[in-house]
N, C-alpha and C positions, 0 to 999 in steps of 0.2 A: 849294358847295365851291369852293375856289380851284384854278384850272386849273394854276397854276405850282407846286403843292405836290408835294414829293418827300420821302418819309421818309429819315431819316439813313442807315439801313443800305443803302439802294438807291443812294446817291450814289456815283459812280465816283471812285476815287482815281487820280491820275495817277502813274505809275511812270516814273521817269527811266530812260533806256536803260542808263546806267552801273550803277545799282543792280540792274537786272534782269540784266545780264550777270554781275555779281559773284555773284549767287545761283546762276546756271547754271554758272559756272566751277568745275571740281572743285578741291578743296583740294590744294595742291602738297606732297606728302610728300617729305621729305629725311632723310638720316641726320645726326644731330647728336651732339656729344660732351658728356657730363656728367662732372664731377669729383665723386667721392664722398669721404666721410670715410674715413680709413685703415682698411683691412681690412673694409669694409662693402659691398663690391661685390655679393656674392651676396644679401645681405639687400635691398639697393636694387633689384636686378633683380626679386626676388620681389614687392616692394611695388609697383613700377611695372607689372608684369604684372597684378597684382591690380586696379590702377586702369584696366586696359584698354590700356596702351601696348604697342607693339611694340618690345621691347628686345633687345639682344644683348650678352652678356658673353663675350668669347673666353677660353676656358679651355684650359690645357695640363696634361698629366699629368706630375708631377715626383715624384721620390722624396724622402721626408722620413724622417730618421733619429731614432729614439728610442733610449733606452739598451738596450732589449731586442728591438727589431725595426726593419725598414725597411718603410714603407708608401707606396704611390703615392697622391698626393693631387691633385685638380684645383685648380690655382691660376690666378688671372687672368693673362692674357698681358701686360696693361698694368695695373700697380697703380694703383688709385683711378680708373680710367677705365671708362665704360660707354657704349655706343652706343644711341641712341634714334631710331626711325623715326617721325617725326611731322611735323605742320605747324609753321611758325614760331609761329603763334598759340598752339598747345597746348604748345609747348616750355616756356614760362614757368610753366605750371601744374605741370609735372613738378618744378620746383625746390622746390615746397612739400612734397615727399615727404621724410620723415625719412631722413637719411643722405646726401642729395644736398647737396654743398657749394656748387656753382655750375655755371653753363654755361661751357664752354670757348669763349673768343673768339679770333678771328683777324681782324686788320684792322678792329677796332671792330665786328665782327658775330659772331653765334654761328657757331662753326666748323662747316662742312658737310663731310661726307665724300661723295665720289662713290661710286656703287654699285660701280664697278670696283675701288675701293680696298677696300671691304668684301668683295667676292668674292675679291680677292687674299689677304686675311688668312684667309678661310675655306679657300681652297685650300692655303695654307701649313700651316695646322693639320691638315688632312686628310692631307697628305703626311708631316708630322712624326709623326702618330699611327701611320700604316701602316708606317713605316720600322722594320725590325728591326735588331738588331745585325748587323754584317757584318765579316768579316775585314779588318783594317786600321784599324777604328775605335779611337779612343782612349777608354778608360773609366777610371772611378775606383771603387775598392772602397769601399763605404759603411760597412761595419761589420766587426767581428771583429779579429783580431790584425793584419791588414794594412790597417786603415782608413786612408783618404786617400792610398793609394798608387795611382798611375796605371800603366796598362799598355796594350799593343796587343792587340786580339783576334786570335788565331791561328785558332781554330776555334769554331764555334757548334754546340752540341748542343741537345736539347729543353729541359733545365733547367739546363744548365751551359755555361760558356764557358771556353775555354782561353786564358789570358792570358800574354803575355810581359812580364815586369817588368824593364825595362831597368836600374833602380836596383840590383836584386839579381842581374841576369843569370840569372834563373830563369823557368821556365814553370810556372804554377799553374792549377788547376781551381777555378772559383768559381761559385756559384749565380747565375743570371741576375738574380734578384730583389735581389741584394746588390751590383750594379754599376749605374752610370749613365754614359751617354755624356757626355764632356767636350766642351763647345763649342769648336770650333777658332777661332783668331783671325780667320780669313777668313770665318766664317759670320756672318750677320746674325741678331740676336735671340738 
């Protein structure tokens, strides 16, 4: 037998330190922004979750008026935008999901959101959800004979609010489900 013989599977492969460090380094997760097709945000969120991505679609509850009723519906806070928490390498595979139009770019790179910005949006939504109507708030009547008339809340009861309608110089009692807060000019969002 040859004394210098070594089977192939026993030969040692040299691993360069940079490759070795890359395999040991954890993948850097970040929040990125995806632009979706119009009115497809909820479907895209479900599809990305099904593929194993960590996604967040900020929703807010808003009243929608039909001819016979008013219903509160969860609507996206930012139309056609969805946030995805992933690595830059996996971000491009998310664009192959049906309903994703493109990655949002800033300064020639995919736009990254800081965790503090995501937390601020979450805090804003939780504060907005928990805030009830209070005396002094300006609201709009959503349906009925006085539809689209705005007034100031004078008193809040369990199911009704007492409104002062400046246009008519009158105070009326309206079901709380049939009024919506009007955004002031000084408020953001």
